[in-house]
C-alpha positions, 0 to 999 in steps of 0.5 A: 283515313285519319283526320286531324282538326286544327285549333283556332288561334295558331298559324298552322294546326297539326292537320296542316303539318301532318298532311294526308299524304304523310300519314304512314299507318295507324295502329297500336304499339307496345308502350315500351316501343316508344321513346321520347323525342329529342326535339320535344320542347317541353321538359317539365310535367306537372305530376298532379295533372299527370296523375289525373290524366293517368286515372282518366286513361285507366278508366277510358283509355287513350282517346287521341292517338300518339303521333310518332315517327320511325326512329330507325333504332331496333324498330322503335318509335320516336314520339312527335306529339303526345308524350304526356299521354305516353307518360300517363299511360305508363302510370295507368299500367297500359301495355299498348297505346294507339299510335299514328306513324307519320313521315317527319324529319327533325325540323318537322319533329320540332315543329310538331312539338311546339305546335302541340304544346303551344295549342295546349298551353303546356309549355312554360314561358322559358320552354316556349322561348327555347323552342322558338330559339331552336327553330331560329338557330337550327332550322334558319327561321327568322322571328317573322317566320316563327311568328307566322308559323305559331300564329302569334305577334312578332313582338311576342316572339321577340319578348319570349326570346329576350327572357333567355338573356336573363341570368340562369337563376332568374330563368329557373325562377320562371321555370318553377313559376316563382315569378311570372313571364310578366315579371321576367319581361320587366327584369330583362336588361337590368343589372340587378335583376337577380336581386329584384327577382328575389324581392318579387318572390319574398314580398309576393310583388305583383307585376305592377308593383315590380314596375314601380320598384324598378322605376324607383331604382332608376333614380336620376344620377344627379339625385344619387350624387347628392350629399346625403347621410348614408343612414337616410339613404338606407331608410329611403331604400327600405321604404321604397322596397316596402311599398314599391314607390320612390321615397325621399327623406329630407332631414335637417340638422335640427332633426326636423324635415319631411318625407316625400312619396313620389306617386305617379298614379291614383293607385300608388296614392291609394296604396300609400294611404292604405299602408298608413291606415293599417299601421295607425 
């Protein structure tokens, strides 16, 4: 009998999903007899790590079998867990791979895919959120059930799902690791989130700097309505974008005035000082 060890930190491990009575057989299968699972939440695979795994498999073989189910199509098997190993085995030139055949419906197939990838931290934030959404939309889970199943907080599930409301271009930035999930969570609900996301990328802003930039954008409406020279507003905006802190320029008719940096913590003050030191 094959045993599967569940990993800590997850609501349900692979062992509890498989269950001893659900394993049909353990054997080897032609690599061409396996096909990708349509419920696989992971869409992208890092080619460098995939090549490294292929080298390891070529040297040591596949240690952990690929979990599959019968696809009922020309005696093929559908991969439930282990697609990355299957792809790497092809790169390594293997003709056969070890498999474990289990009984699993579509719901179980999606559960397997999410559990394995979340355990291995293989999903990007958007793929993870899309997996949760499929559990909710297609299999009638609610957020609380998803949280218990995955072993994460309900707020984590809710924040993940909220990222899917971002514009498609911003979602692609997250998928491509151009901005982090921390950045993305700040951008949710902002009308100018695409503009800010591009600034995050071009200026390599940290999450904290992004928070400051977003806060600076949210200037009270009374301030926005003041009668101020458009050129002064442009200067304020440029300075704000440069240092991520709200800047106010008070310019008088006799060409004197003041510049006010509105910092809210010691870190922001230090950043202003460092910026000045670097320039003078």
